C-alpha positions in Angstrom: 197.7 153.1 39.6 195.4 153.2 36.6 192.0 151.7 37.8 189.8 153.3 35.1 190.8 150.8 32.3 189.9 147.7 34.3 186.7 149.2 35.4 185.8 150.2 31.8 186.6 146.6 30.7 184.5 145.1 33.5 181.6 147.5 32.8 181.9 146.5 29.0 181.7 142.9 30.0 178.7 143.4 32.3 176.9 145.5 29.7 177.8 142.7 27.0 176.5 139.9 29.4 173.3 141.7 30.1 172.6 142.6 26.4 173.3 138.9 25.6 171.1 137.6 28.4 168.2 139.9 27.5 168.3 139.0 23.8 168.6 135.2 24.5 165.7 135.6 27.0 163.7 137.5 24.5 164.4 134.8 21.7 163.4 132.1 24.0 160.2 133.9 25.1 159.3 134.4 21.3 160.1 130.7 20.6 157.8 129.6 23.4 155.1 132.0 22.2 155.5 130.6 18.6 155.3 127.0 19.9 152.1 127.9 21.9 150.5 129.4 18.9 151.4 126.3 16.7 149.9 124.0 19.5 146.7 126.2 19.6 146.4 126.2 15.7 147.0 122.5 15.5 144.4 121.9 18.3 141.9 124.2 16.6 142.5 122.4 13.2 141.9 119.0 14.9 138.8 120.2 16.6 137.2 121.5 13.4 138.0 118.4 11.6 136.3 116.3 14.3 133.2 118.6 14.3 133.0 118.8 10.5 133.3 115.1 10.3 130.6 114.4 12.9 128.3 117.1 11.8 128.6 116.0 8.1 127.7 112.3 9.1 124.8 113.6 11.1 123.6 115.7 8.1 123.8 112.4 6.0 121.7 110.7 8.4 119.1 113.5 8.7 118.8 113.4 4.8 117.6 109.7 5.1 114.8 110.7 7.5 111.5 109.2 6.7 108.6 111.5 5.7 107.2 113.2 8.9 104.2 111.3 9.9 102.7 114.4 11.5 102.4 116.4 8.2 99.9 114.4 6.3 97.0 112.0 6.7 98.1 108.5 5.9 96.1 105.2 5.7 96.4 103.2 8.8 98.9 100.5 7.3 100.9 103.2 5.7 100.9 105.2 8.9 102.2 102.1 10.9 104.9 101.6 8.4 106.0 105.2 8.6 106.1 105.1 12.4 108.3 101.9 12.3 110.6 103.7 9.9 110.8 106.7 12.1 111.6 104.7 15.1 114.3 102.8 13.4 115.8 106.1 12.1 115.5 107.7 15.5 117.4 104.8 17.2 120.3 105.2 14.5 120.3 109.0 15.2 121.8 108.6 18.5 124.8 106.9 16.8 125.4 110.1 14.9 124.6 112.6 17.6 127.0 111.2 20.3 130.2 111.8 18.2 128.8 115.3 17.3 128.3 116.1 21.1 131.7 114.8 22.1 133.4 116.8 19.4 131.4 120.0 20.4 132.9 119.6 23.9 136.4 120.0 22.5 135.6 123.5 21.2 137.5 126.2 23.4 135.3 129.0 22.3 132.2 129.2 24.8 130.0 130.9 22.4 130.5 128.3 19.5 130.4 125.4 22.0 127.1 126.6 23.4 125.6 127.0 19.9 126.8 123.5 19.0 125.4 121.8 22.2 122.2 123.6 21.9 121.6 122.9 18.3 122.5 119.2 18.7 120.1 119.2 21.7 117.2 120.3 19.6 118.1 117.6 17.0 118.0 115.0 19.8 114.6 116.2 20.9 113.2 116.1 17.4 110.2 114.0 18.2 108.5 116.5 20.6 109.2 119.6 18.5 105.8 120.8 17.3 106.2 122.3 13.8 102.7 123.7 13.8 102.7 127.0 11.8 105.7 126.0 9.7 104.3 122.9 8.0 107.6 121.9 7.0 109.3 118.6 7.5 111.6 118.2 10.4 114.3 117.0 8.1 114.3 120.4 6.4 114.6 122.3 9.6 117.3 120.0 11.0 119.3 120.3 7.8 119.2 124.0 8.0 120.3 123.9 11.6 123.3 121.5 10.9 124.3 123.9 8.0 124.4 126.7 10.3 126.4 124.8 12.8 129.0 123.9 10.1 129.2 127.5 8.9 129.9 128.6 12.5 132.6 125.9 13.0 134.4 127.0 9.8 134.0 130.7 10.7 135.7 130.0 14.0 138.4 128.0 12.1 139.0 131.2 10.0 139.1 133.3 13.1 136.3 135.4 11.8 135.4 138.5 14.0 131.8 137.1 14.6 129.9 134.0 14.0 127.6 133.9 10.9 124.1 135.1 11.2 121.6 132.2 11.6 119.7 131.1 8.6 115.9 131.0 8.6 115.6 127.2 9.0 117.8 127.4 12.1 115.8 130.1 13.6 112.5 128.4 12.9 113.6 125.2 14.5 115.0 127.1 17.5 111.6 128.8 17.9 109.7 125.6 17.6 112.0 123.9 20.1 111.6 126.8 22.6 107.8 126.7 22.1 107.9 123.0 22.8 110.0 123.4 25.9 107.7 126.0 27.2 104.7 123.8 26.7 106.5 120.9 28.6 107.5 123.4 31.4 103.9 124.5 31.8 102.5 120.9 31.7 105.1 119.8 34.4 104.1 122.7 36.7 100.4 122.0 36.2 101.0 118.4 36.9 103.0 119.2 40.0 100.3 121.7 41.2 97.6 119.1 40.6 99.4 116.6 42.8 99.9 119.1 45.6 96.2 119.9 45.5 95.1 116.3 45.9 
């Protein structure tokens, strides 16, 4: 009996089935990978759009900031009006900051998310940032900070290898904020020490 012919046929069928299975499996795996990449890209585009919209709206509000009452000497009545305008502007600022903070939390990249949340935190704390040696308006420094944040968001969108280097205004505002934070920390520690010594 010739058993070699059926065996050869069976081996051929098995090899064909295995080849078919492997190529189908590979094609399905590639389709799943392509679908995952499309989802990631769609998510990235939506995240960038939300951040760009929120940061641009925030930038528009910062441009409307009243003159900085700390930079010049004003007559009493003029100073009171300026403080009232600053307080009104500050209340509205929160309406622009919150959407930007929420949009920042959607960013999957940890470095960019941290950069955004830190920068927005500095803008939130604008009142107690001492500009001292810079003698520049907070508006000028905040605008530079927001511009840097926007540049970084779009660099991430383009999948650049690294985020752009910070501009000078961003660096100055960061330094002023860090100095103010250190002063607050020291004041808190001194007050706590004073309470313990009573």
